[in-house]
C-alpha positions in Angstrom: -167.8 7.9 -46.0 -169.1 7.3 -42.5 -168.2 9.5 -39.6 -166.3 6.7 -38.0 -164.3 6.0 -41.1 -163.5 9.6 -41.6 -162.5 9.9 -37.9 -160.3 6.8 -38.2 -158.5 8.3 -41.3 -157.9 11.6 -39.6 -156.5 9.9 -36.5 -154.3 7.9 -38.8 -152.9 11.1 -40.2 -152.2 12.3 -36.7 -150.4 9.0 -35.9 -148.2 9.4 -39.0 -147.0 12.7 -37.6 -146.1 11.2 -34.2 -143.3 8.9 -33.2 -143.5 5.4 -31.9 -144.5 5.4 -28.3 -145.9 9.0 -28.3 -149.3 9.5 -26.7 -152.2 10.7 -28.9 -154.6 13.3 -27.6 -157.4 12.2 -25.2 -160.8 11.2 -26.4 -162.2 14.5 -25.1 -159.6 16.5 -27.0 -160.1 14.5 -30.2 -163.9 15.0 -29.9 -163.4 18.7 -29.8 -160.7 18.8 -32.5 -162.5 16.6 -35.0 -166.0 17.9 -34.3 -167.6 14.4 -33.8 -169.2 12.6 -30.9 -167.1 10.9 -28.2 -168.7 7.5 -29.2 -167.5 8.0 -32.8 -164.0 8.8 -31.6 -163.9 5.8 -29.2 -165.1 3.4 -32.0 -162.4 4.7 -34.4 -159.7 4.3 -31.7 -161.0 0.8 -30.9 -160.6 -0.1 -34.6 -157.1 1.4 -34.7 -156.1 -0.6 -31.6 -157.4 -3.8 -33.1 -155.4 -3.1 -36.3 -152.2 -2.6 -34.3 -151.7 1.2 -34.9 -152.4 2.1 -31.3 -151.9 0.5 -27.9 -153.8 1.4 -24.7 -152.1 1.4 -21.4 -154.4 1.4 -18.4 -154.1 4.6 -16.4 -151.7 6.2 -18.9 -153.5 6.7 -22.2 -153.3 5.6 -25.8 -150.0 5.5 -27.6 -148.6 5.0 -31.1 -147.5 1.3 -31.4 -144.6 -0.2 -33.3 -145.4 -1.2 -36.9 -146.6 -4.8 -37.4 -144.1 -7.3 -38.6 -144.9 -8.6 -42.1 -144.9 -12.4 -41.7 -144.1 -14.0 -45.1 -145.5 -17.5 -45.5 -142.2 -19.2 -46.2 -140.1 -22.0 -44.8 -137.9 -19.9 -42.6 -137.2 -20.2 -38.9 -138.2 -17.5 -36.4 -134.6 -16.8 -35.8 -133.7 -16.3 -39.4 -136.8 -14.2 -40.0 -136.0 -11.8 -37.2 -132.3 -11.5 -38.1 -133.3 -10.7 -41.7 -135.3 -7.8 -40.3 -132.4 -6.5 -38.3 -134.0 -7.5 -35.0 -132.3 -9.6 -32.3 -134.2 -12.9 -31.8 -134.2 -14.8 -28.5 -136.0 -17.7 -26.9 -136.9 -18.8 -23.4 -137.6 -22.5 -22.9 -140.8 -22.8 -20.8 -141.0 -26.6 -20.8 -139.0 -29.5 -22.2 -140.3 -33.1 -21.7 -140.6 -36.5 -23.4 -144.0 -38.1 -23.7 -145.6 -41.0 -25.7 -146.9 -39.7 -29.0 -150.4 -40.8 -28.4 -153.1 -41.1 -31.1 -153.2 -37.5 -32.3 -149.4 -36.8 -32.4 -148.8 -40.2 -33.8 -151.0 -39.4 -36.8 -149.4 -36.0 -37.3 -145.8 -37.3 -37.0 -146.6 -40.7 -38.7 -145.3 -42.7 -35.8 -146.9 -45.3 -33.4 -148.8 -43.9 -30.3 -146.0 -45.3 -28.1 -143.2 -43.5 -29.9 -141.3 -41.1 -27.4 -141.8 -37.5 -28.5 -139.9 -34.4 -27.3 -142.3 -31.5 -26.5 -140.5 -28.1 -26.2 -142.5 -25.0 -25.3 -140.7 -21.8 -26.0 -141.4 -18.1 -25.7 -140.1 -16.3 -28.8 -138.8 -12.7 -28.5 -137.4 -10.0 -30.8 -135.5 -7.0 -29.4 -136.6 -8.2 -25.9 -140.3 -8.0 -26.8 -142.5 -11.1 -26.7 -143.7 -12.2 -30.1 -145.0 -15.8 -29.9 -145.4 -19.0 -27.9 -144.2 -22.0 -29.9 -144.7 -25.6 -28.9 -142.5 -28.0 -30.8 -143.1 -31.8 -31.1 -140.4 -34.0 -32.6 -139.5 -37.7 -32.3 -136.9 -38.2 -29.6 -135.0 -40.6 -31.8 -134.2 -37.7 -34.2 -132.9 -35.3 -31.5 -131.2 -37.4 -28.8 -129.8 -35.3 -26.0 -131.7 -32.1 -27.0 -131.5 -29.6 -24.1 -133.3 -26.4 -23.2 -130.1 -24.4 -23.4 -129.5 -25.5 -27.0 -133.0 -24.3 -28.0 -132.4 -21.0 -26.4 -129.1 -20.3 -28.1 -129.7 -21.6 -31.6 -132.3 -21.8 -34.4 -134.0 -25.3 -34.2 -133.6 -25.7 -37.9 -129.9 -24.9 -37.7 -129.5 -27.3 -34.8 -131.2 -30.0 -36.8 -128.8 -29.6 -39.7 -125.5 -29.0 -37.7 -126.0 -31.5 -34.8 -128.4 -34.1 -36.1 -127.9 -33.9 -39.9 -131.6 -33.5 -40.6 -132.6 -31.0 -43.3 -136.1 -29.5 -43.5 -137.2 -29.3 -47.1 -140.9 -28.5 -47.1 -143.9 -28.2 -44.9 -147.7 -27.7 -44.6 -148.9 -24.8 -42.5 -152.4 -23.7 -41.5 -153.3 -20.3 -40.1 -156.4 -19.2 -38.3 -157.4 -16.2 -36.2 -157.9 -16.8 -32.5 -157.7 -14.9 -29.1 -155.3 -15.5 -26.2 -156.4 -17.4 -23.2 -155.2 -16.6 -19.6 -151.8 -18.4 -19.9 -151.1 -17.0 -23.3 -152.0 -13.5 -22.3 -149.7 -13.7 -19.3 -146.8 -15.0 -21.3 -147.2 -12.6 -24.2 -147.9 -9.7 -21.8 -151.2 -8.7 -23.6 -154.7 -8.3 -22.3 -156.9 -11.4 -22.0 -158.6 -12.4 -25.3 -156.3 -10.3 -27.4 -156.3 -11.0 -31.2 -153.7 -13.6 -32.2 -152.8 -16.0 -35.0 -152.7 -19.7 -34.5 -150.1 -21.4 -36.7 -149.9 -25.2 -37.0 -147.1 -26.7 -39.2 -145.8 -30.1 -40.1 -142.3 -30.2 -41.8 -140.7 -32.9 -43.8 -137.3 -33.8 -45.2 -136.4 -34.1 -48.9 -137.2 -37.8 -48.6 -140.7 -37.1 -47.3 -140.0 -38.0 -43.7 -142.1 -36.0 -41.2 -139.8 -34.3 -38.7 -141.9 -31.9 -36.6 -145.3 -30.7 -35.6 -145.3 -27.1 -34.3 -148.2 -25.2 -32.8 -147.6 -21.4 -32.4 -149.6 -18.5 -31.0 -148.4 -15.2 -32.6 -149.5 -11.8 -31.3 -152.1 -10.3 -33.6 -151.1 -6.7 -32.7 -147.5 -7.3 -33.9 -148.0 -9.4 -37.0 -149.7 -9.1 -40.4 -149.5 -12.0 -42.9 -148.1 -11.5 -46.4 -148.3 -14.0 -49.3 -147.1 -13.6 -52.8 -149.8 -14.7 -55.3 -149.7 -15.6 -58.9 -152.5 -16.3 -61.4 -152.6 -19.9 -62.6 -153.7 -20.0 -66.2 -155.3 -23.0 -67.8 -153.6 -24.0 -71.1 -155.4 -22.7 -74.1 -156.7 -24.9 -77.0 -153.9 -23.6 -79.2 -151.3 -24.4 -76.6 -152.8 -27.9 -76.2 -152.7 -28.4 -80.0 -149.1 -27.4 -80.1 -148.2 -29.9 -77.4 -150.2 -32.7 -79.1 -148.5 -32.0 -82.3 -145.1 -32.6 -80.8 
């Protein structure tokens, strides 16, 4: 085990004994307590900050951060997900406009480039803390009269079902790591170039009609991704023989 790894594990033990929001000892104190160099302590702390266990506040010190939210890869809305965790979801509409789909959105939504599309940019919060920036694209003909206030007081999926009688059945989502730009950092209240997840999702109805394209930036220090996996077994020769035999 390397010195940095050992130092990281010992600081983790210290974190477990502290409460959320409590300050950890200074780098100088940890250097003396753990008997390692200050460079080793700093590298271990940097790793724990990247992994979301700690948060640095300029001029104040380093503190124990809240546990990351396990983001399951399922077809649930942000509102439903936060409520299931006992957290209070909220949204702030940053922008709501109608534009022609253009070539790229037209391909994603399977409409002509001239089709009017509603673009809604929202800041998503849980227990008053910023979590994500979500930009929704949906055909205007599916959501006539959609307002910023409606998006702030209801789950979009619930709104689709209850007001517009559109039910989301399935979707395709891609996820990739990224870092926040200046605008994203300001809105999410994180340092510039903070780790983040980029989610892009298209959703469809049971009839296969594309409803939405959503692009979201989730804070990397507050989320970890969780997927349930299963091993897909190829049928054996005996099983094939049994099928062939009726």
